[in-house]
Structure formats: structure tokens, C-alpha cells
N, C-alpha and C positions, 0 to 999 in steps of 0.2 A: 776381224779386220774391219776398219772403218769403211763406211759406204762412200767416202770421198778419197780413198787411199790410192787411186790409180796414178796420180801425179807424183806420189812419194815412193822413195826407194827403201825407206825404213820406217818402222812404227814409231809413234811418239814415245818419248821417255815416259816411264811408268808414273813418275811423280808429276810430270807435266800433264799427263792424261787426267790424273786425279784432280789437279789444280784447275783444269779447264772444263771438267765434266759438271753437269748440272742435273744428272738423272734423279737424285734424291728429291730435289726441289720440284722438278718437272712432273713427278708422279702425280702431283695434285691436279694437273690438267690433262691427265690421260683421257678422260671421257670427252673433253673438248677436242683433243687432238684426233680422236677416232671419229667424232662427228664431222669435223672438218674434212677428214680424208674420205669419208663416205660421200659427202656432198661433192667433193672434187672428182671422185670416180664417176658419180652419176653424170656430172657435167661433161667429163671427157668422153663418155660413151654417147651422150646425146649429141655431141658435136662431131662424132665419128673419129675421134682421135685415138680411142681404144675401142675394142669390141665390146658388145654387150655381154658376152660370156666372161671376158676379163673383169668387167665391172661387177658382175654378179659374184664371181669368185672373190674379188677384193672385199665386197660388202660382207659376204658370209664369213670370210676369214677375220675381218675386223670385228664383227659382232661376237665371234667366238673369243677373240682376245679380250674384248671388253667384258664379257661374262666372267672370264678367268680373273681379270683384274678386280672386278667387283667382289668375286668370291674369295680373293686372296690366294689364288692358286697359280697365278701367272709367274713364270720363272724369270725374274729380272736378272740381267747379267751386268755386273759392274764394269765390264769392258765396253758397254754401250755409253756413248757420250751424253745422250739425253733421251727423253721419252720418245721423240720423233724417230730417232735411229733405232731404239729398242723395238718399237711397234713395227716399223717397216722391215727390220731384219727378220723378226719372227714370222711376219706375214709372208715374206719372200721364201723363207725356209719351208713354209707349209704349202703355199700354192704355186711356187715357182715363178716363171717369167711374168705372169699376170701381176704379181706383187711388185716386181721390178719396174713395171710400167706406171705404177701409181704416182710416182713423183714427176711425171711428164707435165710440163707447163707450170711448175711451181718451184719454189725454193724453200729451204728451211726459214728464210727470212720472212716471207709472207705467211708461211705455215705457223710459226711461233706467234706472229702478230695476231693471226686469226684466233689461235688458242687463247692467247692472253685477253683478247677482247671478249670472247665468250665467257672466260673465267671471271673477268671483272664485272660483267653483267650479272653473273650468278652471285658473286660475293656482295655486290651492291644490293641485290634483292634480299639476301639473307640479313644484311644489316638493317634494311628497311623494316623487315618483319620484327626483328629484335627491338628496334626503336619503338615501333607501334605498341609492342607488348608492354614495355616499360611505361610508356605514356598512359596506357590504359590503367596500369597500377597506380600511377600518380593521381589520375582522376578519381579512382575509387577511394584512395586515402583522403583526398580533398573533400569528397562528399561525406565520408565517414567522420571527418573532424571539422566540419563546417563551423561549429560553435567554439572551437578552441582558439585561444589567443596566446601569442608569445611576443616577446620583445623583438621589434625590428631593429636592425643594426646599421650603423654606418661607422666605418673605421673600427669595427668590432666593439663599438660602444653602444649602449642602449640609446635608441633614438625615439621611436614611436611604436606603440602597440600595433601589431598587424595580425590578421587572421592566419592561422597555420595553413589553412587551405590555400590562401593567397600565396603564401611562401612556396608551397609545393608546386603550385601552378606556374610560378616563375620558371621552374625547371621544365615543366611541360612545354612551355613555349620555346625554350632553348632547344629542346629535343625536336620540336616541330620544325625549327629552322634546320636542324641537323638532317632531318628526313628529306628536306628539299635539296640539301647538298648531296646526300646519297643518291637521290633520284637523278640529279644532274650528272653525277658520276656514271650512273647507268646509261643515261642518254649519250654521254660523251663516248662511251665504249661501243655504242650501237652503230657501227659502220664497218663494212666488210673490206679488209685489205687483201683477201685471197685473190690471186691472179696478178698481183703486182710482181710476182717472182722475186728475183734477187734484189732488183732496184729499178729496172727499166721496162717492166712488162715482158711479154713473150710474143714470139712469132706464131705460136699455135692459135688457131681460131677459137679461143675459149669464149665462154659466155659467163661473164662475171655476175650478171643479174640473176642467173639461175642459182649460183651458190649463195648469193645474197638472200634470195627468197627461201631456199631450203634451210639455211642456217638461222633464219628469223631476224636477220639484220634489217634495219629500216632504210639503209642507204648503202651505196658502194663508194669507197674512197676514190676520188677522181685523179689523184697524183700518186704514181707508183713510188717515188722517192719518199714522200710523206707517209705512205701506207706502211712501209717497212721500218721507218725510223721513229715514228711518233709514239711517245709514251705519255702524252698529256693526260690521257684518260686515267692512267694509274696515278699521276700526280693529283688529279681531281679526286680520285678515290681516297688516297692517303690524306689529302687535305680535309676531306669530309670526316675521315676517321679521327684526325688530329683534333679538330674543333669539337667533335662530339666527346672524345676522351677528355678534353679540357673541361667540358661542362660536367661530365661525370666526376671528374676529380674535385670540382668545387662542391658538388653534393656530397661526395665521400668525405671531404674535410669537415663539412657541417655534421655529418653523421658521427665522425670521430669526436667532435666537440659535444654534440648533443648527448651522446651516450656516456660521457665522462661524469664522474662524481660531482664535479663543479657545476655542470649544467643539469644533468639528470632529466633532460627533456624526453628522451626515448630510451627504451630498453630493447636491445636487439634479441631476436630469438636465438635459442641455443644452437639451432641448426646453422645459423649464420654468424657464429662467434667462435672463438677458441679460448683455451685456458693457458696457464703458465706451468712450466715443468717444475717450478720451485715454489711459486706463491699460490696456495690453494684457493684464495679468494678471487683471483683474477678472472675477468670475462672481457676479452680483448676484441676490438673491432677490426680484426686482422683483414677481413675481406674488403672492408672499406679502404683500409690502408693500401692493400694491394691494387685496388682500382686506381687510387691516387698515384701509386708508384708506377704502374704500367703505362700511365700517360706519357712518361718520358720515352718509353720504348716505342710507342706509336708515333710520337712526334719525330723521333729519331729516324724512323723509316722514311718519313716525308723529306726530311733534310738530306738524308742519304741519296735519295733518288734525284732531288734537285741538283745536288753537287755532281752526281754521275752524269746527268744530261747536259750540264751547263756548257761544256766545251766540245761537244761532239759534232764533227762535220757530217754532212750527208754522205752516204745514207746509213746503212747498218754498220754498227761497230760492236765488237764483242763485249764492250763495256755494258751494253744493254742486257746482257745475261744477268747482271746484278739487279735488274729491276723487279725480278719475280719474287724473291724471298721476302723482301721488305713489305711488298703489297699483301702477300699471303699472310704474313705474320701480323701486320697491322689490322687487317680485316678480322682474322681469327681472334686476336687479342681483344679487340673492341666488342665483337659479338659476345665473348665470354663476360666482359665487364658489364655489358648491358643486362645480361641474364643474372649476374650476381647482384647487381643493383636492384633489379626487380624483386629478387628473392628477399633482400634485406628490407626494402620498403614495404612489401606486401605482408610481412610477418612481424614487424616490430610492434612494440607496445608504446603508445603515445601517453606520456605522463602529463595530462592536461592541467592538473592542479599545480604542478611544478612550473609549467610554462606560464600559467596565469599569475602565479606569485611573482615570478621574475618580470613579467610584463608591467607590474605595478611599481617596480623599483627603477632607480636611475633617472628619475624626473621625466619619464616618458610622456607625462601629461603636459609638459611645459608649453609645447607648441599650441595645444588646445586652449590653455589658459591665456596665451597671448592672443589667439584668435577671438576669445571671449571679449577682450578689451577692444579689439579692432572692430568687431561687430557692434560694440556699444558706441563706436564713433571715434575712438582713439586711432591715430595713424599707426600702422603696423610697426614701424621702426621704433616708435615710442613705446608701444606695447611690448615689443621685444626687450627693450631696456628695462622696463618695470619688472617683467617676469624674470629676467636675468638676475636682477638684484634680489628678488624673492628666493631664487635658487641658491644664490650665494649665502643669503642669510640662513637658509635651511642647512646648507653644508656646515656652516659654523656652529649651528645648534645640534647637528647630528640628527636632523629630522628630514622628513619628506614633505612634498607639497600637500599630501593627504593629511599630514599632521597639523596643518595650519588651521586656525579658527577663522570665522568670517571677519572678526575684528582685525586679524593679521592681514587678510586680503585687502580690507577696506583702508587700512593704514597705508598700503602701497598705492591704492587708487580708489576713489569713491565710486568709480564705475562698476566695481565688483558688487554683485548682489548675492542673495542667499543661494541662488541656483548655480553659483560657481562650483559648488561641490559636485554637481552632476558632470562636470567636465573632467573629473579625476578618475572615473571608472575606466579601466583599460578596455573592457569589452565594448562599452559604449563609444569610446574613442575610435576603436577600430571599426565598429559597426556603422559609424556615421559617415564614413568616407565613401560615398556612393557615386562619385564622379566615375566616368567610364574608365575601367582599368584600375580602379581603386580597391582598397581592402574592405570596403563596406559590405554589410551583409547582402544587400540587394545586388551590388556590383559583382560580388564573388559568385552569387547564384547565376547571374547572367553570363559571367565568364565561364562557368562550368558548362553551361548550355553551348556556348561557342566552342569550347574545347572539344566537347563530344562531337559536335558537327564536323569540326576539322579532322578529328580522328577518324570518323566514319568515311570522310572523303579520301583520306590517305590510305585507309584499309582497301579502298576500291582500286588503288594503284599498285597493289601487291600482285605478285604472280607474273 
């Protein structure tokens, strides 16, 4: 029988019960539910609302239930509507009236809000740890491949040679911003709704600061209506997950391209690849493709919660039961994607010669040739026109800029000297761009130092 059944003359329809139940999803926050209940019992006893004996019996009973849940021996009952009802029912069966007094001065509305905030805090912390771990792998790969050059792209066309380390560090900085969003989601969840009761507070002389302190919240929510109906912190969490998943999807797409026969820039380790059931030669980047694919799932959770919340009047509505599964799935999915990406990046083989060969194709030196003329005194727009015509001539001849003789260059402009040939080396082109944030050798070295410093600072914010 449901703990709210007193007002009803008959039990819910069996299908309606299954439709309305959330026990399977709620099990994920059993530990948070028990922690909140223990803190609530401590506060009730401290305020003289229940006896100290009752509080001790409640705590002992809840600790026993928590141990059974952790061990996998707790007997869940499908008749229970949610984890709150399941735990309270078993507690009351075991310790009697003391268990029935636990719910004094609170509602399931503020109870579930407390559980969710504690859970969101934990999930954000786990994501931050996985983010830091992948960023460390990217730095390690950048250092290992500091001298490797590949073609940089715009519109997926060869643009200018860049350092592979510089390319990897672009993703490092994306993930650094993701870390900040995850951290903000953790901060957003860090407020105590317990004591708001159903929506209006309670007449019992509760001490909300006590539960705030015991549960480790940094503040107490000042409005009871907001406390039970707010799910912004889950939106913040799912937004952080969505942006990070999008960043991983971009890197996954590059890994798919890089590992193809056409590119051949990297070879994925066997442990992070799969084969074909019919084609013996295949080595497929399935895990990169899955990271790319799961991004839609993560973003879908965010959109789902936004739509769920958009038309809800104050205060609590049953619609909010739908907020849990998406947040749990988004966080779990992204955590897995971060770990998979770390596995691929830290074990791949970088084919430096193939990258360097491609960096020299597609007229990637054209900008530097134009800069050569500009530095010799020609206005850049004129230099751009001169080099554009050289490229057009090369295309007609089936040649590259590196195939031109000094006479060819000087026929286009007398400003070209014998040293123009030095502007055509991809490694030199990439290495010379030492403006702050550039792909130059010194700039990338400085960037790695900055990245390590940022990573160390963020590691200090874990836990």
C-alpha cells in the first residue's frame, strides 16, 4: 500500500502505477536519498521534534539499508513508486514508529530536490575528472609530436601548414572551457532545498542551516516555491554535457578522417578499433563514430528537459519526474565518451611522414609567398594577386609552387629573390608563426606550459 493511500478508497490501476513509477531510475540516487534522510533526522532530533532515540534508530536503519543497496542484497519491491517510498517503507517495517516519524517536516518534493542536487554535484565532479584526464592525454600527445606538421584546413581544403601539437591543443582549450561549464553546473546545484516541504515551508521549528551544513551545501535556498520546482541546475549540467559532447564529436570526426586510407595521418590501436564480419582487411574507427553518434543522444536530453520545464506553473508538477533520466544518461554517456576518446588519443600511432607530405600539397605555402612580397614592400593586396596568378599557372601546368624556378618567380615579380625557396618548406612555415597563440615552434612551447599550468589549477578543483 502506498504511503499516501489514506485519502484513497482503491489502489491505482496496475498499469497506471507502472506508468507513474520511477523506481528504476531513482535507484541511481539511493545514496543521496539516505544521506538526506539521515541529515533530516539529525536536525529533527536537535530541534526536539523527534526523540534522540528515534533519530538513532532511523540512522542505524538507514545505514543498514545503504549497506544492503551497495552490496546488491536490498530487496526492491516493484510495488514501490520511487526510491524514497522504497527506503521509507523498509525502514518503517524494520524499526516501527520511529521510521514513520522520519518524514515529519518535509515532503517528497523537497526530498527529491535535495537528492537531485546532491546527485548533480556528484555527476559534475565525475565529469570534471574525466575531462581533466583527457586534457592530460592531449598535452602528452602534443609534447610527443611537437615537431610534426600537418596541413591546416579551412572548408576542409588545405590552407596553411600547422603543428600537430597546435591542432591537438585546440581541443585542449575547448575541453578547458567545458571544465568551466561543468564546474558551474556543480556550483549551480550547490544549494539546499530541504525544509521547503511541499511548496510553502513547514510549521515545525526546523533548522535548515543544520541540514545545509551536514550535507555539505554552501547555501540554503531562500524561497520554498523555487526550492521544489527549480531544475535549472540540471539544465546547466546537460548544457555542459551537450557542448562537451559536441567538441568530442568534432575530434571524433577528425579521427575518422585521419585514420582513413585517403588521409592516413593516424593509425588507431587495435584495442580501440573493430573489424568487419565480411571484409577481412577492415580496421574501423567504430568508437570514434560512436562518440560522434552519442552526441545526438546527449543533446536530446537537454532539449527534452527544456521542453519539459517550459510551461510548468509553480510549484511542483509530476512532469518534473522526467528530469532525472535524461540528466543521468547525458552525464553517464559523456563520461564514457571522454574515457573512450582518451583511450584512442593516448594509444594511436601518428604517421608524421604522411602528415608532412600532405602539408606540402595544396599550395599551403601561398600565404607565405604573398607575405614575402609584402615584406619586400609590395602592398599585400597586390601580393595576393601576384601569388594567386602563380597558383593558377601551377594548376594549369599540373605543378606546385615548390616546382617553380627562381626565374618563374621573378617573372611574376622582380621582388622575388633566391631566398623565396625557403618560404616553401611546411615545417619552416608552421614554425615561424610565433605570435601569441600561433602555431610557431616557440609559441606552441609556451602554449604547452600555459596548458599544463591551467590543468594543474583545474586538478586542484576536483573532489
